[in-house]
Backbone as ProteinMPNN parsed JSONL, in Angstrom:
{"seq_chain_A": "MTMSSSRIDFNEPIPQMIERLKSEHRSFDSKLAEIQGSIINNDIVHATEIVRGMIDKVTHHAVEEEARLMRVIMQKAKNESLESIKIMQEHNWVMDFFKNELEAIENRINSETDSKSYADNIQQSKKELNEFITNLRSHFSEEELIVFPLVLKADLL", "coords_chain_A": {"N_chain_A": [[106.73, 136.264, 78.175], [104.875, 137.959, 76.377], [104.487, 139.598, 73.145], [103.048, 142.036, 72.655], [102.909, 142.833, 75.718], [105.242, 143.796, 76.206], [105.706, 146.159, 75.114], [105.661, 149.514, 75.297], [103.371, 151.862, 76.299], [102.85, 154.621, 75.063], [100.598, 156.486, 75.147], [99.158, 155.632, 77.754], [97.745, 157.46, 80.354], [99.814, 159.776, 82.666], [98.858, 159.771, 85.785], [97.663, 157.416, 85.912], [99.546, 155.188, 85.044], [101.306, 155.882, 86.705], [99.514, 154.669, 89.105], [99.796, 151.846, 88.456], [102.076, 151.255, 88.14], [103.076, 151.432, 91.044], [100.938, 149.494, 91.837], [102.528, 147.43, 90.653], [105.067, 147.202, 92.174], [103.77, 146.222, 94.555], [103.316, 143.484, 93.516], [105.999, 142.655, 93.193], [106.857, 143.203, 95.346], [105.716, 140.713, 97.169], [106.632, 138.753, 96.079], [109.089, 138.888, 96.678], [108.984, 138.406, 99.322], [108.465, 135.984, 99.426], [110.773, 135.235, 98.348], [111.767, 135.28, 100.721], [110.939, 133.927, 102.384], [111.668, 131.19, 101.438], [114.957, 131.897, 101.732], [114.615, 131.815, 104.332], [114.071, 128.94, 104.816], [116.307, 127.478, 103.9], [116.047, 127.153, 101.204], [117.809, 127.786, 98.894], [118.188, 127.556, 96.223], [115.383, 127.402, 95.522], [114.877, 129.593, 96.059], [116.898, 131.494, 94.186], [115.24, 130.527, 92.051], [112.799, 131.976, 91.812], [113.665, 134.655, 91.836], [114.857, 134.831, 89.368], [112.651, 134.409, 87.854], [111.246, 136.706, 87.816], [112.907, 138.885, 86.005], [112.27, 139.392, 83.464], [110.256, 140.59, 83.794], [110.577, 143.169, 85.728], [112.564, 143.897, 84.697], [110.947, 144.91, 82.389], [109.213, 147.08, 83.567], [111.065, 148.546, 84.916], [112.248, 149.867, 82.432], [110.25, 151.068, 81.334], [109.631, 153.019, 83.741], [111.914, 154.455, 82.809], [111.766, 155.521, 80.378], [109.171, 156.518, 80.319], [108.678, 158.093, 82.247], [110.957, 159.749, 83.211], [111.367, 161.047, 80.573], [109.026, 162.825, 81.309], [109.983, 164.056, 83.654], [112.435, 165.639, 82.769], [111.612, 166.975, 80.627], [109.466, 168.682, 81.979], [110.72, 169.441, 84.663], [113.118, 169.654, 85.134], [115.049, 171.057, 86.762], [114.429, 169.776, 88.934], [115.231, 167.557, 88.773], [117.47, 165.564, 89.878], [117.75, 164.159, 92.183], [115.982, 162.105, 91.002], [116.789, 161.068, 89.198], [119.387, 159.803, 90.103], [118.2, 158.155, 91.268], [116.744, 156.419, 89.57], [118.912, 155.825, 88.678], [119.663, 153.486, 89.607], [118.701, 151.198, 88.798], [120.276, 150.245, 87.082], [122.098, 148.571, 89.225], [120.302, 146.668, 89.808], [120.087, 145.32, 87.2], [122.606, 144.653, 86.665], [122.851, 142.605, 89.106], [121.145, 140.979, 88.114], [122.519, 139.874, 85.872], [124.826, 139.466, 86.369], [125.078, 138.609, 89.609], [123.282, 136.983, 90.32], [123.616, 134.527, 89.021], [126.276, 133.921, 90.179], [125.448, 133.583, 92.368], [124.262, 130.991, 91.784], [125.82, 129.066, 90.749], [127.849, 129.056, 93.062], [126.068, 127.742, 94.794], [125.554, 125.291, 93.683], [128.051, 124.114, 93.328], [130.332, 121.246, 93.825], [131.503, 120.786, 97.127], [133.023, 120.739, 100.601], [131.117, 119.777, 103.213], [131.734, 122.249, 104.914], [132.585, 124.33, 103.109], [130.572, 124.042, 101.575], [128.153, 125.003, 103.489], [129.515, 127.59, 104.256], [129.055, 128.873, 101.485], [126.04, 128.833, 101.438], [125.467, 130.921, 103.552], [126.948, 132.773, 102.25], [125.695, 133.211, 100.0], [122.742, 133.566, 100.915], [123.047, 135.721, 102.073], [123.952, 137.633, 100.386], [121.322, 137.594, 98.752], [119.292, 138.704, 100.594], [120.624, 141.407, 100.564], [119.553, 142.31, 98.373], [117.035, 142.161, 98.391], [116.645, 144.159, 100.486], [117.839, 146.171, 99.17], [116.124, 146.365, 96.801], [113.791, 146.869, 97.63], [114.082, 149.095, 99.115], [114.481, 151.012, 96.899], [112.297, 150.657, 95.887], [110.27, 152.4, 97.291], [111.868, 155.166, 97.334], [111.372, 155.262, 94.612], [108.734, 155.75, 94.909], [108.335, 157.649, 96.546], [109.617, 159.967, 96.119], [110.34, 160.47, 92.988], [107.656, 159.72, 91.944], [105.721, 161.54, 93.009], [106.941, 163.934, 91.859], [107.144, 163.042, 89.149], [103.901, 163.218, 88.764], [103.239, 166.072, 89.708], [105.02, 167.473, 87.608], [103.475, 166.324, 85.504], [101.644, 168.054, 85.713], [101.977, 170.314, 84.699]], "CA_chain_A": [[106.377, 137.627, 78.136], [103.876, 138.554, 74.629], [105.366, 141.114, 72.502], [102.055, 143.632, 73.224], [103.248, 143.6, 76.844], [106.835, 144.054, 76.804], [105.59, 147.468, 74.44], [105.636, 150.71, 76.262], [102.378, 152.364, 76.356], [103.27, 156.12, 75.363], [99.325, 156.976, 75.467], [98.501, 155.644, 79.051], [97.84, 158.563, 81.434], [100.668, 159.854, 84.161], [98.339, 159.153, 86.884], [96.913, 155.778, 85.912], [100.355, 154.437, 85.117], [101.779, 155.274, 88.092], [99.289, 153.339, 89.914], [99.771, 150.356, 87.683], [103.503, 151.051, 88.875], [102.884, 151.28, 91.934], [100.464, 147.892, 91.996], [103.695, 146.23, 90.09], [105.91, 146.937, 93.361], [103.52, 145.637, 95.451], [103.431, 142.514, 93.233], [107.449, 142.577, 93.375], [107.115, 142.575, 96.81], [105.016, 139.826, 97.615], [107.741, 137.992, 95.446], [110.425, 139.504, 97.237], [108.518, 138.028, 100.815], [108.43, 134.174, 99.003], [111.944, 134.907, 98.243], [112.912, 135.63, 101.835], [110.751, 132.391, 102.776], [113.033, 129.804, 100.742], [116.178, 131.439, 102.254], [114.672, 131.306, 106.122], [113.876, 127.627, 105.108], [117.634, 127.546, 103.305], [115.783, 126.686, 100.056], [118.216, 128.754, 98.168], [117.825, 126.922, 95.078], [114.141, 127.827, 95.21], [114.852, 131.491, 96.122], [116.863, 131.897, 93.028], [114.287, 130.526, 90.907], [111.55, 133.025, 91.93], [114.44, 136.282, 91.691], [115.028, 134.424, 88.137], [111.371, 134.295, 87.231], [111.115, 138.353, 88.208], [113.886, 139.36, 85.557], [111.289, 139.874, 82.704], [108.797, 141.683, 84.284], [111.41, 144.0, 86.354], [113.354, 144.889, 83.696], [110.318, 145.856, 81.776], [109.241, 148.0, 84.962], [112.668, 149.691, 84.928], [112.121, 150.337, 81.106], [109.053, 152.259, 81.248], [109.445, 154.031, 84.109], [113.065, 155.62, 82.377], [111.015, 156.057, 79.054], [108.347, 157.475, 80.588], [108.522, 158.736, 83.886], [112.348, 160.376, 83.397], [110.994, 161.88, 79.822], [108.282, 163.796, 81.806], [110.961, 165.079, 84.754], [113.316, 165.861, 81.847], [110.845, 167.75, 79.561], [108.854, 169.768, 83.067], [111.254, 169.462, 85.606], [114.879, 169.417, 85.126], [115.759, 171.764, 87.778], [114.511, 169.318, 90.411], [115.246, 166.504, 88.817], [118.789, 165.165, 90.054], [117.125, 163.31, 93.145], [115.254, 161.217, 90.311], [118.141, 160.899, 88.119], [120.256, 159.213, 90.805], [117.218, 156.807, 91.679], [116.344, 155.844, 88.079], [120.105, 155.136, 87.969], [120.068, 152.378, 90.422], [118.136, 150.21, 88.014], [121.845, 149.302, 87.006], [122.581, 147.541, 90.144], [119.208, 145.757, 89.563], [120.174, 144.471, 86.332], [123.992, 143.935, 87.402], [122.441, 141.717, 90.244], [120.298, 139.808, 87.354], [122.819, 139.053, 84.957], [125.726, 138.699, 87.133], [125.248, 138.34, 90.995], [121.957, 135.955, 90.409], [124.331, 133.798, 88.525], [127.258, 133.636, 90.531], [124.684, 132.83, 93.653], [123.62, 129.616, 91.488], [127.076, 128.465, 90.57], [127.92, 129.02, 94.181], [125.249, 126.94, 95.616], [125.575, 124.156, 92.88], [129.253, 123.73, 93.21], [130.556, 120.724, 94.657], [132.567, 121.131, 98.389], [132.505, 119.706, 101.713], [130.259, 120.926, 103.514], [131.818, 123.607, 105.558], [132.913, 125.158, 102.099], [128.987, 124.456, 101.474], [127.612, 126.231, 104.51], [129.828, 129.058, 103.915], [128.34, 129.202, 99.98], [124.72, 129.282, 101.613], [125.371, 131.524, 104.118], [127.345, 133.738, 101.488], [123.895, 133.18, 99.275], [121.8, 134.182, 101.782], [123.015, 137.652, 102.674], [123.36, 138.411, 98.957], [119.599, 137.659, 98.289], [118.805, 139.27, 101.287], [120.914, 142.445, 100.05], [118.79, 142.696, 97.08], [115.742, 142.387, 98.928], [116.608, 145.063, 101.002], [117.915, 147.432, 98.219], [114.727, 146.511, 95.969], [112.601, 147.456, 98.274], [114.558, 150.557, 99.6], [114.501, 151.375, 95.631], [110.599, 151.281, 95.462], [110.071, 153.49, 98.419], [112.386, 155.949, 96.683], [110.477, 155.753, 93.455], [107.55, 156.371, 95.436], [108.042, 159.07, 97.962], [110.376, 161.04, 95.273], [110.287, 160.045, 92.079], [106.346, 159.586, 91.651], [105.111, 163.005, 93.039], [107.593, 164.449, 90.927], [106.282, 163.109, 87.998], [102.466, 163.376, 89.218], [103.708, 167.388, 89.596], [105.346, 167.856, 86.501], [102.454, 166.213, 84.556], [100.547, 169.141, 85.732], [102.949, 171.867, 84.082]], "C_chain_A": [[106.015, 137.823, 76.42], [104.781, 139.538, 73.943], [104.409, 142.354, 73.02], [102.278, 143.629, 74.737], [104.13, 144.213, 76.998], [106.729, 145.44, 75.785], [105.336, 148.217, 75.47], [104.466, 151.356, 75.499], [102.238, 154.159, 76.356], [101.708, 156.964, 75.598], [98.755, 156.84, 76.948], [98.704, 157.109, 79.585], [98.837, 158.606, 82.246], [99.968, 159.054, 84.86], [98.068, 157.979, 86.938], [98.423, 154.656, 85.621], [100.954, 154.555, 86.018], [101.454, 154.393, 89.184], [99.563, 152.287, 89.668], [101.136, 150.403, 88.4], [103.419, 150.648, 90.092], [102.358, 149.804, 92.675], [101.85, 146.876, 91.589], [104.688, 146.396, 91.593], [105.309, 146.436, 94.455], [103.311, 144.147, 95.203], [104.8, 141.999, 93.532], [107.617, 141.995, 94.657], [106.526, 141.243, 97.529], [106.294, 138.854, 97.01], [108.801, 137.94, 96.268], [110.51, 138.486, 98.698], [108.787, 136.691, 100.564], [109.763, 134.601, 98.961], [112.855, 134.553, 100.032], [112.311, 134.396, 102.546], [111.573, 131.484, 102.658], [114.39, 130.87, 101.238], [115.493, 131.221, 104.219], [114.559, 129.464, 105.806], [115.054, 126.858, 104.224], [117.497, 126.743, 101.659], [116.366, 127.686, 99.007], [118.044, 128.681, 96.71], [116.527, 127.665, 94.567], [113.893, 129.438, 94.888], [115.442, 132.006, 94.694], [116.255, 131.988, 92.039], [113.414, 131.474, 90.546], [112.688, 134.392, 91.353], [114.665, 135.62, 89.871], [113.84, 134.821, 87.399], [111.092, 135.535, 87.434], [111.838, 139.236, 87.024], [112.885, 140.029, 84.453], [110.359, 140.99, 82.981], [109.916, 142.685, 85.432], [111.766, 144.618, 85.463], [112.364, 145.711, 82.73], [109.659, 147.03, 82.327], [110.079, 148.773, 84.529], [112.35, 150.441, 83.514], [111.291, 151.366, 80.711], [109.136, 152.789, 82.261], [111.108, 155.021, 83.443], [112.499, 155.932, 81.291], [109.992, 156.911, 79.096], [108.251, 158.273, 81.761], [109.754, 160.024, 83.544], [111.687, 161.404, 81.921], [109.652, 163.22, 80.573], [109.308, 165.044, 82.661], [111.917, 165.832, 83.77], [112.649, 167.085, 80.838], [110.139, 169.127, 80.569], [109.479, 170.137, 84.287], [112.368, 169.584, 85.728], [115.314, 170.028, 86.347], [115.19, 170.769, 88.771], [114.542, 167.783, 89.987], [116.987, 165.302, 88.872], [118.449, 164.029, 90.914], [116.793, 161.773, 92.211], [116.157, 160.672, 89.33], [118.679, 159.652, 88.963], [119.06, 157.411, 91.262], [116.929, 155.862, 90.627], [117.714, 155.149, 87.825], [120.522, 153.895, 88.661], [119.421, 151.015, 89.509], [119.647, 149.881, 87.237], [122.059, 148.422, 87.793], [121.791, 146.155, 90.228], [119.726, 144.949, 88.245], [121.389, 144.036, 86.58], [123.313, 142.647, 87.935], [121.939, 140.304, 89.309], [121.106, 139.024, 86.396], [124.398, 138.589, 85.981], [125.818, 138.171, 88.548], [124.792, 136.527, 91.289], [122.643, 134.251, 89.94], [125.567, 132.771, 88.884], [126.836, 132.439, 92.025], [124.411, 131.041, 93.195], [124.127, 128.967, 91.344], [127.658, 127.971, 92.099], [127.284, 127.613, 94.793], [125.082, 125.417, 94.681], [126.739, 123.612, 92.441], [129.109, 122.577, 94.326], [131.417, 120.72, 95.754], [131.888, 120.625, 99.159], [131.555, 120.718, 102.152], [130.097, 122.001, 104.433], [131.965, 124.415, 104.487], [130.92, 125.291, 101.473], [128.187, 124.926, 102.202], [127.9, 127.564, 104.196], [128.76, 129.531, 102.555], [126.655, 129.652, 100.348], [124.484, 130.326, 102.111], [125.927, 133.179, 103.078], [125.881, 134.336, 100.502], [122.983, 134.054, 99.935], [121.869, 135.781, 101.875], [123.047, 138.287, 101.174], [121.737, 138.364, 98.271], [119.24, 138.44, 99.217], [119.201, 140.871, 100.975], [119.931, 143.122, 98.948], [117.467, 142.775, 97.555], [115.615, 143.649, 99.461], [116.419, 146.159, 100.09], [116.648, 147.368, 97.316], [113.55, 147.216, 96.394], [112.632, 148.816, 98.919], [114.297, 151.246, 97.971], [112.643, 151.912, 95.416], [110.072, 152.384, 96.199], [110.511, 154.709, 97.324], [111.742, 156.616, 95.765], [109.027, 156.463, 93.96], [106.946, 157.736, 96.065], [108.832, 160.392, 97.071], [110.28, 161.132, 94.084], [108.712, 160.32, 91.531], [105.864, 160.853, 91.75], [105.61, 163.728, 92.043], [107.182, 164.682, 89.558], [104.746, 163.597, 87.58], [102.613, 165.433, 88.923], [103.743, 167.748, 88.308], [104.416, 167.488, 85.405], [101.532, 166.988, 84.407], [100.703, 170.291, 84.774], [102.067, 171.982, 82.893]], "O_chain_A": [[106.823, 137.813, 75.492], [105.739, 140.124, 74.449], [104.806, 143.36, 73.608], [101.737, 144.626, 75.216], [104.146, 145.163, 77.78], [107.853, 145.911, 75.609], [104.842, 147.761, 76.501], [104.484, 151.428, 74.27], [101.737, 154.847, 77.246], [101.721, 158.031, 76.212], [98.01, 157.71, 77.398], [99.672, 157.809, 79.286], [99.049, 157.518, 82.783], [100.142, 157.836, 84.817], [98.2, 157.375, 88.002], [98.366, 153.472, 85.954], [101.378, 153.51, 86.513], [102.171, 153.706, 89.912], [99.647, 151.507, 90.617], [101.32, 149.56, 89.277], [103.682, 149.468, 90.323], [102.9, 149.167, 93.579], [102.106, 145.803, 92.136], [104.983, 145.284, 92.032], [106.031, 146.141, 95.407], [103.139, 143.409, 96.173], [104.858, 140.919, 94.119], [108.149, 140.959, 95.055], [107.092, 140.866, 98.555], [106.861, 138.19, 97.878], [109.377, 136.881, 96.515], [111.528, 137.952, 99.139], [109.376, 136.096, 101.468], [110.199, 134.164, 100.026], [113.884, 133.971, 100.374], [113.067, 133.782, 103.299], [112.186, 130.966, 103.591], [115.313, 130.149, 100.861], [116.029, 130.521, 105.078], [115.023, 128.74, 106.687], [114.818, 125.711, 103.844], [118.341, 126.061, 101.078], [115.604, 128.356, 98.31], [117.777, 129.682, 96.045], [116.478, 128.349, 93.545], [113.247, 130.133, 94.105], [114.766, 132.782, 94.018], [116.316, 132.888, 91.202], [113.181, 131.842, 89.395], [112.315, 135.034, 90.372], [114.492, 136.583, 89.124], [113.95, 135.516, 86.389], [109.974, 135.522, 86.92], [111.416, 140.392, 86.978], [112.7, 141.24, 84.573], [109.937, 141.98, 82.384], [109.203, 142.53, 86.424], [111.44, 145.789, 85.266], [112.652, 146.826, 82.297], [109.525, 148.004, 81.585], [109.814, 149.688, 83.749], [112.206, 151.663, 83.561], [111.531, 152.306, 79.953], [108.383, 153.734, 82.024], [111.239, 156.213, 83.723], [112.814, 157.104, 81.082], [109.775, 157.824, 78.299], [107.45, 159.203, 81.853], [109.393, 161.196, 83.644], [111.515, 162.587, 82.214], [109.604, 164.385, 80.177], [109.413, 166.259, 82.491], [112.166, 166.948, 84.227], [113.339, 168.008, 80.406], [110.188, 170.293, 80.177], [108.98, 171.015, 84.99], [112.667, 169.638, 86.921], [116.074, 169.329, 87.018], [115.693, 171.081, 89.85], [114.012, 166.902, 90.664], [117.372, 164.512, 88.01], [118.784, 162.913, 90.517], [117.185, 160.656, 92.546], [115.893, 159.618, 88.751], [118.426, 158.525, 88.538], [119.25, 156.205, 91.425], [116.881, 154.645, 90.809], [117.845, 154.195, 87.057], [121.568, 153.311, 88.377], [119.839, 149.88, 89.737], [119.654, 148.716, 86.84], [122.258, 147.307, 87.31], [122.207, 145.035, 90.527], [119.725, 143.729, 88.409], [121.406, 142.819, 86.769], [123.239, 141.671, 87.189], [122.159, 139.116, 89.543], [120.788, 137.893, 86.028], [124.812, 137.44, 86.138], [126.638, 137.27, 88.731], [125.275, 135.543, 91.851], [122.279, 133.159, 90.376], [125.886, 131.665, 88.45], [127.302, 131.402, 92.497], [124.372, 130.098, 93.986], [123.648, 127.856, 91.568], [127.89, 126.788, 92.346], [127.935, 126.638, 95.168], [124.424, 124.504, 95.181], [126.791, 122.834, 91.488], [128.35, 122.588, 95.295], [132.545, 120.615, 95.273], [130.755, 120.159, 99.037], [131.259, 121.856, 101.788], [129.065, 122.579, 104.774], [131.447, 125.508, 104.721], [130.281, 126.28, 101.115], [127.23, 125.42, 101.605], [127.107, 128.471, 103.943], [127.869, 130.375, 102.654], [126.073, 130.555, 99.747], [123.568, 131.004, 101.646], [125.438, 134.304, 103.185], [125.325, 135.429, 100.401], [122.559, 135.123, 99.498], [121.036, 136.682, 101.778], [122.339, 139.23, 100.82], [121.257, 139.107, 97.414], [118.578, 139.313, 98.655], [118.279, 141.678, 101.083], [119.689, 144.322, 98.824], [116.743, 143.594, 96.99], [114.668, 144.35, 99.103], [115.441, 146.903, 100.015], [116.119, 148.459, 97.1], [112.683, 147.871, 95.815], [111.665, 149.519, 99.21], [113.73, 152.329, 98.11], [112.057, 152.923, 95.031], [109.432, 153.266, 95.626], [109.669, 155.171, 96.554], [111.474, 157.817, 95.715], [108.443, 157.437, 93.484], [105.925, 158.424, 96.106], [108.642, 161.578, 97.343], [110.032, 162.316, 93.856], [108.595, 161.178, 90.656], [105.543, 161.416, 90.703], [104.803, 164.227, 91.259], [106.947, 165.716, 88.934], [104.404, 164.144, 86.532], [102.059, 165.95, 87.953], [102.769, 168.27, 87.765], [104.437, 168.18, 84.387], [100.707, 166.981, 83.493], [99.842, 170.987, 84.235], [102.248, 172.884, 82.075]]}, "name": "protein", "num_of_chains": 1, "seq": "MTMSSSRIDFNEPIPQMIERLKSEHRSFDSKLAEIQGSIINNDIVHATEIVRGMIDKVTHHAVEEEARLMRVIMQKAKNESLESIKIMQEHNWVMDFFKNELEAIENRINSETDSKSYADNIQQSKKELNEFITNLRSHFSEEELIVFPLVLKADLL"}
């Protein structure tokens, strides 16, 4: 990621930003579909490589949401902020997955074990990756149904 793309544009109009964030959700969702395809094909190594490739963009996306969107909500719609705060706090488990779970999956599938243990490791890894996909998609939906409309409403106040 280049330095300019990692900066937050505090001058970007909120409605434009919301549309861009939704577009990023679609882009991330297509990566999640790729991960699912790898899981179905028992290619856990490739699935983890795709996840690892998403880390910087997803992290920047989350930082932008917290820095810009929550500022608008807290300044202009604080009394309606509770649900949005809870949704933004979900970024913590995403970052935890990137920092801890992903490495645990990679270590598990790269460990030298007997075939039964290896099969168990693959099943456990598939389960954890599928949970990540489901939870991230749910998170995107919550943002688009709850956070984004509140930000757009608050931006007009």
